[in-house]
N, C-alpha and C positions, 0 to 999 in steps of 0.2 A: 489583517484578519481580526475580526471581532468576536468575542466570545462572551455571551450573557448567560449566567447561571441563574436558574429559575427556583433554587433551593436554597435554603439557608445552613451554612457551616462554619463554625468557629475554629481559626487556626489555634493550635496550642503546641506543646511539645511534641506529640507525634510527626505533626508537619514539619518543625525544626529538623528533629531526627532526621527525616525522609530527604529533606534537602540537602543536609550535611552528608547525607549517604550519597547523594548523586554527586556532590563535589568532590568526595572521594573516589567515587567509580571513574570520573574523568581521567584518573591517572592510568587506568588499566583497561578499561572499557572503550573500543576502538571508535565506534560511531560517533561519540562526542566531539572527536577532533574533526570528523568530516567537512563541516562547514568550511573550516577555513584551511582545506588543503590545497596544496600547489597542484593544478590540473595540467600543467606545462606537459607532462608525459602523456596524457591522454589526447591533447590538441596534436602533439608529434605524431603520435599511432594513427590517429583519425587521418591526418595526411599521406599515410602510407597506403590507404584504400583507394583502388583505382578509381576515378570517376566514372568509369564504364559499368561499376557496380550498381544497380537500381534498388537491390533489396538487402536488407540485413535480416538475419534470421538468428533466433536464440535459443539454442538447445539445453534447457534447463528446466528444473521443477522449483517448486517453492519459492524460496526467497531468492533464488537465482532467475526468476522471471517475473514473479507478481509485481516488485516495484516498479521496474521500468515500463512494465505492461500499463499499471497504474496511472503513469505520467503521461505516457504515449496516448492512451485513450483520451485522457483528460484535454490534451493540447490539439490532438489531430484533427477535430473539426474545424479550430479557428485559425490553424497555421498552415501555412505553405511549405510543407515539409520536402526536402530533397530526395528523401528515400522512404520506402515503406518499411515497416518493420512486422516481422511474424514470430510468432512463438511456438515452438514445439516442446509443449509442456506435460504432453499425456501419452501414454502407451495404448490409447485407442487406434485401434488401425485404421479407422474410418477417418478420423481426425487427422492422422499422419496423412493419408493419401490425398485428402481435401486440401490441405496446406500446400504440399507438393504441387497440386494441379495450380495454384494460384502464383508459383514464383518460376522464374528460369534459372535452372541450375548454373548456368554459364554466367548469370548477372547477380548472383547473389553469394553474399559472404556470410559464413556461419560463425558465431560466437558460440563456442562449447564452454559451459559454465559449471564447474563443480569445485567445492571447497575442498572436500577430501580426496576427489580426484578418482572415486568409485562408485558414485551414485548410478544405482541400478537402472533407473527409468532413463537418465541421461544417455548412457552408454548403449543402451538397447536402440535408442531414436538414432544416436550417432552411426553405428555400425550399419543401420539400414540406409541412412543417407550417404555413407561412405561408399557404400557398394554402388550408389549410384552418379558420386562425384567423388572421384579417388584422388584429385589435384590437392595437396597439402597446402597450397598458396590460396584456397578458399575458406580456409579456416583458421581461427584464433581461439587458443585455450586459455582460459582465465581460472586460475586455481591457486592454492597454498603453494608458497615457496617448498621444494622438496618432495611434494607429493608425486605419487604414481603417475598421474595426469602429466605432470612437467615432465618427467622422464619420457613419457610417451612422445609428448609433443616435441621435444628435443630429437628423439629416434626419426621422426619424420620430418624435420626442419620446418616446424610451424612456427607461427608466432605465438608467444607467450605473455600474457598480463598476468600479475601477482596481486591477490587480495591484500587489502591492509590487515596489518596484526589486530586481533582480538575482536573482529567484527563479523558477528553471527549474520546467518544468510537473510532472516527477516528484517535484520536491521542494515542491509547491504545497499539498499538502492541509491545512496548517496556516495557509494564508492565506486571503482571501476565497473563493477556488476550492471549498476543503473546507468552510469554516465557516458559509458563508451557506446552501448547501443543508441542512447538518446543523440548523443553528440553527432555519431555517425549520420542520422537522419536530419538533424539540422537543428535541434533542439538547442536552446541557449542554456546550456549547463552553468554558467556563470550567475545568470539571474536564478536557477534552480537552487545554488547553493546560497545567494544572497539572501533569499527567504529563508533558508533553514538558519542562517546566521542571525537574522532578525529575532526568530522565536528563542533561539540559544541564548542571545544577549538580553534579552527582555527578562527570562526566568532567571538566569544567573546572576543578572546585573540589577535585581529589584525593580524591573519594569512594570509594565501593565500585567503580564502573564505570569508573574511570579506568584500573587497571590491568588489567580484563578486557576491555575495548574494543581497548586497545593490544596484547595478548597475542593476542587473536582475528586481528585485522588482520594483525598481524605474521606470524603463522602462514599466513594464506592468501597474504600476499604472497610469503613465503619459498617457500613451496610451490605456487604456482600453477600451475607446468608440469606438475606431477604430479598435483596435486589441484584440477583445473581444471573440476570440476562440484560445484558445492554445492547440497544439497538440504536444502529447508525441509520438515521433516515435523510438520505441525502436527495435534494429538490434539482437534480440535474442528470441526465442521462450520461454526462461526461464522466460522472463519478463512481459509475459502475464497477471498475475495476479498482477504483480507490477502495471501494468498500471490500471487495475479494482481499485486496493487501491487508486492509485492517483485521478482517477476519483471522487471517494467518497469525499477524502481530499479536493480537490480542489473545487468541485461543493458545497458541504454542508457548508463548511468554507466560501466562498467569495460571494456567491450567497444571496443577503440580501439587505434590505433597508440600506442606510446609517444612521450614529449615529446621525449625526446633519442635517440631511434634510431628504424629503420624496422622494427622488430619488431611485430608484431601479438599483443597479449595481451587476457585477459579472464577472466572465470569464468562459467560457464555457469549460470543459475539454473534449478532445478526445484521447482516447488512441490506438494507431497504431503499428503493428508489420511488420518489414520489414523481408525479402524483399517482404513477401506476399501484403502487402497494397502499395506496388509500383504499383501493377497491379490494383488499385482500386482507394483509396482515393487521391493519388498523384496526379492525373489529375485536382482534384478540388482545391489543394494547388496551382499548377504549375498555372492554368489558370482562377482559379475561382476569385471570389470577394475578394480582399485585406484586410480581416479582420481576418487572420490567423496569430497567431506566432508558430514556429516549434522548437521543441527541441529533438535532436537526442541524442539516447544514443546507446553506442556500447561497447562490449567486446574485449580488446585489446588482451588477449590471453585465447583463449577458452581451451587450454591445451589438445587438441584432433588434430591430424594430419591427419585424414583421408582425402585421396585424390580423386580427379577424374581419373578413370583410364586411360591409356594410350591406349586408344582405337579409332580407325577411323570408322566412320559409312558412309557406303555407299551413296553418295549424299548430305553428310552433313560434308564434308571436312572443310569446314569453322568454325566449331565447334571444330576443334582441338586445337584451342587456350586454349581451358579448361585442356586439358589433363596434367595430373601431377599436377594441382593446387588444394593446401589444401581447404576443404570448409569453413574453419575459414577464411582464406585469401579471397576467394570469397564473402562472405557475407560482410565483412568489405569494399572491394572493391565497391559493391554495395551500401552501404550506404554512402561513400566517393563520390562517381558518384552522387548520388540525392542532397548531399549537394552541390555540386560544380553547378548543373544544377541550382539549387534556388537562390544560388548567384548571377547568371547571371540576373535573374528576378529583379524588381525593387519591394520594399515596400513589401518584406516577411522577417520580423525578425526571424533568426536564432540564435542559441546556441547548443554547442555540449558539451556531458558528455562522457567520456571515463573511464569505469570501468576496472582496472588491470586484474581482473579474477573472476570467479564465487566461491565466497566463503561467509563465514557467515559475516566476516568483512566488506567485500564491500556492502553486502546489507544493513547492519546497517549504514553504511554511506550513502546510497542513501536514505534511508528512514529519516534520521534526516535531512539531506540537503532540504528534499522536506517540512518535518513539519517546519523548520526554514523559508523555502521562503513563506510558505502559511501564515505563522503569520506576516511575513514583508510586503506581499502584502496587508493582511487583514487591518493592520494599515494604510497602505499609500492610501487605498481607502475608509478607514474611515467606516468599518463595524465590528461588534462584530465577530470575527472569530470563536468562540468556543459556539456560541448556534446555534439552528436549528429550528425557529419558525415555518417554513414551514413544517417541517416534523412533528413537534408536532401536526399541525392543523390537517393534515390528520389521524393521530392517534386518535385523538378525534372524528372525524367522523366515524372511523371504529368501536370503541367503541360502538357509538350509535347505529349503524347498528346491532351491535352484539346483543345489548341489545334488540331492536325492532324485533330481529328476534325469541327471545324465546317463 
């Protein structure tokens, strides 16, 4: 993975302080240890799922589903996976019925994921599916040790997997939350973790990404009042759900009150997919308010050389410049053209990330890169990156409404 910054930032004491803070966080925040974890228990668990199971369904919301979905949708088009993976992550009744119409309940294993064990959305969906499929062997519950969900799972004699200590939902994709459903589908989770490990080592051991990540996070922190919107412009449809994961990671981690003041801060994340969004959101970036920074992500080698046919269309001869051009080359030409156009404009901070190809190792690298970047920016803008009091407030109100509706 290559990252090029198209803006200047000088490292100083603040960057050093942020790096030292992350070094200290490694002792207590669980996601830092995930790239080197022992996955033998996950492999052993996967072997207990019968070969007759054709589909895996995750019942979970937010961090319980977005990360695994991002990886699965990135790799699904290019890998011959042995099982399909579905995500029940919405209380929209039409969505629930649509998903159920796509699976055979007798050939589906459900992963019910809730850290607390009391997530309202998750258990609304679970209760409905349970009314259709009551066999406890069709369910595995992933939760914190000692949670109410663990007690329930034991009472119905279902399988239980535990979350690692101090790993928040939006940082949990490289834990059992993401690794189990991905492994059950045939995705190489060792390669996924190897990619994450490369990023971790590069940052903490003064490799290529050490300065890149510090400079990038320092720029965001110094300029977060002006450039408070960060656009992730990914030039591959396979990254659509990675952008959704990034929106949760960035928004829920960085939109906070500062620890040492009463000020509200944050960076608003926007996920874009090129070239589609060249014909919509790009106009706002190009000529709108200068409050946005943009990160471009492109795939260096799509490993697919389908070409535009050598066809001349009457009255459209000017488009013969497309003839024989591989689509993989065209999409990257489009990305590069947009970047060049934005560089001409003033006060639009840009950087670009190039992924060598679509595989498990590279998406693992991209995930850990963004987790580290989030932690650094959170430290530099003086927020608690790992809590979500705003989300908790809404949950409390919902539970009161549900109680009053009885």
